[in-house]
C-alpha positions in Angstrom: 22.0 9.5 -23.0 21.7 9.0 -19.5 25.4 8.6 -17.4 24.8 5.2 -15.2 28.5 5.3 -14.3 27.2 6.4 -10.4 27.3 10.3 -8.8 25.4 12.7 -7.3 21.7 11.7 -7.4 22.1 8.0 -8.4 21.4 6.4 -4.9 17.7 7.6 -5.9 17.3 7.6 -9.7 17.4 10.7 -10.4 20.0 9.3 -13.7 16.4 7.4 -14.6 14.2 10.6 -14.8 13.5 11.1 -18.3 10.8 14.1 -18.1 10.7 16.8 -16.4 14.6 17.2 -15.8 15.2 18.0 -11.9 12.6 15.8 -10.3 12.8 12.8 -8.0 11.3 9.4 -10.1 8.3 9.5 -8.6 7.3 12.7 -9.4 8.2 12.1 -13.0 6.2 11.5 -15.5 8.5 9.3 -17.5 11.1 6.8 -16.3 14.0 5.3 -18.6 13.7 1.1 -17.6 17.1 -0.1 -19.5 18.2 -2.9 -18.5 21.3 -1.7 -18.2 22.1 -1.3 -14.5 24.8 1.0 -12.9 27.6 0.3 -10.0 24.9 0.9 -7.3 21.3 -0.8 -8.7 19.7 -3.9 -9.0 17.9 -5.1 -11.6 14.7 -7.7 -11.0 13.2 -10.3 -13.5 9.8 -9.6 -12.5 6.7 -12.2 -12.1 4.2 -10.7 -10.7 3.0 -6.8 -10.0 0.1 -6.2 -7.2 -1.6 -2.9 -8.0 -2.5 -0.9 -5.1 -6.3 -1.1 -4.1 -7.2 2.7 -4.6 -5.6 2.5 -8.1 -7.5 -0.6 -8.8 -10.4 0.6 -7.7 -10.3 3.5 -9.8 -9.1 1.6 -12.7 -12.3 -0.8 -12.5 -14.7 2.4 -12.0 -13.1 3.7 -14.6 -14.0 1.2 -17.2 -17.2 -0.7 -15.8 -15.4 -3.7 -14.8 -13.9 -4.9 -18.4 -11.1 -6.3 -17.6 -9.9 -6.2 -21.1 -9.8 -2.7 -20.9 -8.5 -2.1 -17.5 -5.8 -4.3 -18.5 -5.0 -2.2 -21.7 -4.8 0.5 -19.3 -2.3 -0.6 -17.2 0.2 -1.6 -20.1 0.1 1.4 -21.8 1.0 3.5 -17.9 3.9 0.9 -18.3 4.7 1.7 -21.5 4.2 5.4 -21.8 5.9 6.2 -18.3 8.2 3.3 -17.6 6.7 2.9 -14.4 3.2 2.0 -12.7 1.5 5.0 -12.0 -1.9 5.6 -12.4 -1.8 9.3 -13.2 -5.7 9.6 -11.7 -5.1 8.6 -8.3 -1.2 8.6 -8.3 -0.5 5.2 -6.7 1.5 2.6 -8.0 1.5 -0.9 -6.0 5.0 -3.1 -5.7 6.0 -6.2 -7.0 7.7 -10.1 -7.2 10.2 -11.1 -8.7 14.1 -12.6 -8.9 17.1 -10.6 -8.8 18.9 -11.1 -11.9 22.0 -8.4 -11.9 23.7 -6.6 -8.2 25.9 -3.3 -9.2 28.8 -3.7 -7.4 28.4 -0.5 -4.8 24.5 -1.9 -4.5 23.9 -1.7 -1.1 20.5 -3.7 -0.6 22.8 -6.6 0.1 20.8 -8.6 -2.7 22.3 -11.2 -4.8 21.1 -12.9 -8.3 18.9 -15.5 -7.5 17.2 -13.7 -4.5 13.4 -14.1 -5.2 12.1 -10.7 -3.4 9.4 -8.4 -3.2 10.3 -4.8 -3.2 8.7 -2.4 -0.8 8.7 0.9 -2.1 5.6 2.0 -5.0 6.0 1.4 -7.8 5.6 5.0 -8.9 9.2 5.0 -8.9 10.5 2.2 -9.9 11.9 2.0 -13.2 9.7 -1.0 -15.1 9.4 -2.5 -18.2 6.8 -5.0 -19.5 7.6 -7.9 -22.2 4.7 -9.7 -22.3 1.6 -7.8 -22.5 0.0 -8.4 -19.8 -0.9 -11.4 -21.5 -1.2 -13.6 -18.5 -3.5 -11.3 -16.7 -7.3 -11.2 -17.1 -7.7 -7.8 -15.1 -10.0 -9.4 -12.4 -7.6 -8.6 -9.0 -5.1 -6.2 -8.0 -2.2 -8.9 -8.5 -0.8 -9.0 -12.2 1.0 -12.2 -13.6 3.2 -11.2 -16.0 7.0 -10.9 -17.8 9.7 -7.9 -17.5 12.5 -6.2 -15.3 12.6 -3.6 -12.9 15.7 -1.6 -11.4 16.2 -0.6 -8.2 18.2 2.1 -6.9 20.7 2.0 -3.8 17.8 4.0 -1.6 15.6 1.4 -2.9 14.0 -1.2 -0.1 13.3 -5.0 -0.5 12.9 -7.9 1.4 13.4 -11.8 0.6 10.6 -13.8 -0.2 9.9 -15.5 2.8 10.1 -19.6 2.1 6.8 -20.6 4.4 4.4 -18.7 2.5 2.6 -18.6 -0.7 3.8 -16.3 -3.1 0.4 -14.4 -3.5 -0.7 -14.0 0.3 3.6 -12.8 1.0 2.6 -10.3 -1.7 -0.8 -9.1 -0.2 1.4 -8.5 3.4 4.1 -7.1 1.9 1.8 -4.1 0.2 1.0 -2.5 2.9 3.0 -3.7 6.1 4.1 0.0 6.5 -0.1 0.1 7.9 0.4 -2.0 11.2 3.5 -0.8 11.8 2.5 2.9 12.2 -0.1 2.0 13.6 1.6 0.4 16.3 4.1 2.5 16.7 1.4 5.7 17.6 -0.7 3.3 19.6 2.3 2.1 21.6 2.9 5.9 22.7 -0.4 6.3 24.5 -1.9 5.5 27.6 -4.9 2.8 26.9 -6.5 4.4 24.0 -9.5 3.5 21.9 -8.8 3.0 18.2 -11.2 3.3 15.1 -10.0 1.7 12.1 -12.0 2.8 8.7 -12.0 0.0 6.1 -11.0 -2.3 8.8 -12.3 -5.5 7.0 -8.9 -5.0 4.0 -5.6 -5.7 3.6 -4.7 -3.1 6.0 -7.3 -2.2 8.4 -7.4 -5.9 9.7 -3.3 -6.0 9.7 -4.0 -2.4 11.4 -7.0 -4.0 14.5 -4.1 -6.6 15.2 -1.5 -4.1 15.7 -3.2 -1.9 17.5 -4.3 -4.7 20.0 -0.9 -5.8 20.5 0.5 -2.1 20.7 -2.5 -1.7 24.2 -5.2 -0.2 22.6 -7.8 -0.2 25.5 -10.8 -0.8 22.6 -10.5 -1.2 18.8 -13.2 -0.7 16.8 -13.5 -1.5 12.9 -15.9 0.5 10.8 -16.8 -1.6 7.6 -19.6 -0.6 4.6 -21.2 -3.9 4.3 -23.3 -5.9 6.4 -21.3 -8.8 5.2 -17.8 -7.2 5.7 -19.7 -6.6 9.3 -20.7 -9.8 9.4 -17.0 -10.9 8.3 -15.0 -9.2 10.6 -17.5 -9.7 13.7 -16.6 -13.4 13.2 -12.7 -12.6 13.1 -12.8 -10.9 17.0 -10.0 -8.9 15.4 -12.2 -5.9 16.9 -13.5 -5.5 20.2 -17.0 -3.6 18.4 -18.0 -3.6 14.6 -19.7 -0.7 12.8 -21.4 -0.1 9.9 -21.3 3.0 8.0 -20.2 4.9 4.8 -16.6 6.4 5.5 -17.6 9.2 3.3 -20.5 10.5 5.1 -18.9 12.1 8.4 -21.8 12.4 10.3 -23.1 8.6 9.7 -19.0 7.9 10.9 -19.3 10.0 14.1 -22.6 8.6 14.9 -22.1 4.9 14.3 -18.7 5.2 16.5 -20.1 7.2 19.6 -17.5 7.5 21.6 -14.8 9.3 19.4 -11.7 7.6 19.3 -7.6 8.6 20.0 -6.5 7.4 17.7 -8.1 6.8 14.0 -6.5 4.4 11.2 -8.0 5.1 7.3 -7.5 2.2 5.4 -10.6 3.1 2.7 -9.8 2.6 -1.1 -12.2 5.4 -1.5 -11.7 9.0 -2.2 -13.8 11.6 0.6 -13.3 9.6 3.9 -11.3 12.7 5.2 -14.1 14.8 7.5 -15.8 11.2 9.0 -12.1 10.2 10.4 -11.4 14.1 11.3 -15.2 13.8 13.6 -14.8 10.0 14.5 -11.2 11.4 16.2 -11.1 13.2 19.8 -9.9 16.3 20.8 -6.0 16.0 21.0 -6.6 12.4 19.4 -4.2 11.4 15.9 -5.8 10.9 12.9 -3.3 8.1 10.6 -4.1 8.2 6.9 -3.5 5.1 4.7 -5.4 5.4 1.9 -3.5 7.2 -1.2 -7.3 7.7 -2.4 -6.9 10.7 0.3 -7.0 14.4 -0.4 -5.0 15.8 2.0 -5.6 19.9 1.0 -9.6 18.1 2.8 -8.4 16.5 5.6 -6.0 20.1 6.5 -9.1 22.3 5.4 -11.8 20.1 6.8 -10.3 20.1 10.0 -9.5 23.9 10.2 -13.3 24.1 9.7 -14.3 22.0 12.1 -11.6 23.3 14.7 -10.2 19.6 15.4 -7.3 19.9 17.3 -6.2 16.6 16.0 -2.4 15.9 14.7 -2.9 14.3 11.2 -0.2 11.6 9.5 0.6 10.2 6.4 1.0 6.7 6.7 4.3 6.5 4.0 4.8 3.0 3.8 7.5 2.4 5.5 9.0 1.6 8.8 12.1 0.2 10.0 11.1 -3.4 10.5 7.9 -3.3 8.7 7.7 -6.0 6.4 9.1 -8.5 9.4 6.2 -6.8 11.7 3.2 -7.5 9.7 4.5 -10.7 8.5 4.6 -11.9 12.0 1.4 -10.8 12.5 0.3 -12.8 10.1 1.4 -15.8 11.2 0.9 -15.4 15.0 -3.1 -13.8 14.7 -5.1 -16.9 13.3 -8.2 -14.2 12.2 -5.7 -12.1 10.1 -4.4 -14.6 8.0 -7.7 -16.6 7.3 -8.9 -13.2 5.6 -5.7 -12.3 3.7 -6.0 -15.9 2.8 -9.8 -15.8 2.0 -8.8 -12.6 0.1 -6.3 -14.1 -2.3 -8.1 -17.3 -2.6 -10.9 -15.2 -4.0 -8.5 -13.1 -6.2 -6.8 -16.1 -7.4 -10.4 -17.9 -8.5 -11.6 -14.6 -10.1 
């Protein structure tokens, strides 16, 4: 029986780990999603999950786009692991729901009835789905559902803004760490050139806007298709839009031409590490946001290329990241247009 009375480790959820003992929830194979909460926990009634892009792409590819098979696998992962933790990509996503119960010692500042988005990964969030994902068609990253989730004292959540539709707010909050860290890195440099790989996606478009706001001298967006090139060029978010397969290092370097001082990787497929390194000037910085990144490939690739670059892992959390991303959405029309078009397309599918 797991002790929920409080004590060492409860703030980070150690008491919810079923297997193996001694690891933190993110590294666990299984978590306990029992709805009874401890003194510093919060229980949330879940209404929607947002699978991260790398996870959904992997599931879609593995099942040949079969929506029923995708739905069955996601439901099975949650049932078996007590959390949404894709065993192939190692990633999860986040959720939206309404606070049901708050422990007396919770420091999160939430109250019953608050409608929130969690800003921590589903890979470490105890989760139980009670409707078998019956309302999800398996065709998009956003998953309507009914169930509950548990937040710890060290979890992060934000009350949903009242002026934005829930699917739109969820899409932004899912990637809000990317623009915040991009802004932090770029603002510390003098007139840098910034390249964003995967620039037409959610995190990519926000990162373009954040880089420009932080004082980038020039912002270049790299995309894989002619359709994305046309769409992104029309927004004006990038000074220049180029097209190349981010998995082809030579093509990436050739498309960008001048190496960037900061390269931000927002591509949701594996194999983009070496292209990002080649795209970055000596002494520059590569920021990896994609959960498809192999960090051993990045480290060994930089060594093998004798590349003097600083490589950062975008961990999804920067203080004030949700507020910043939402402010960019509200104040940069092109960003809102891209996000709205994407969420409407998802809902149509």
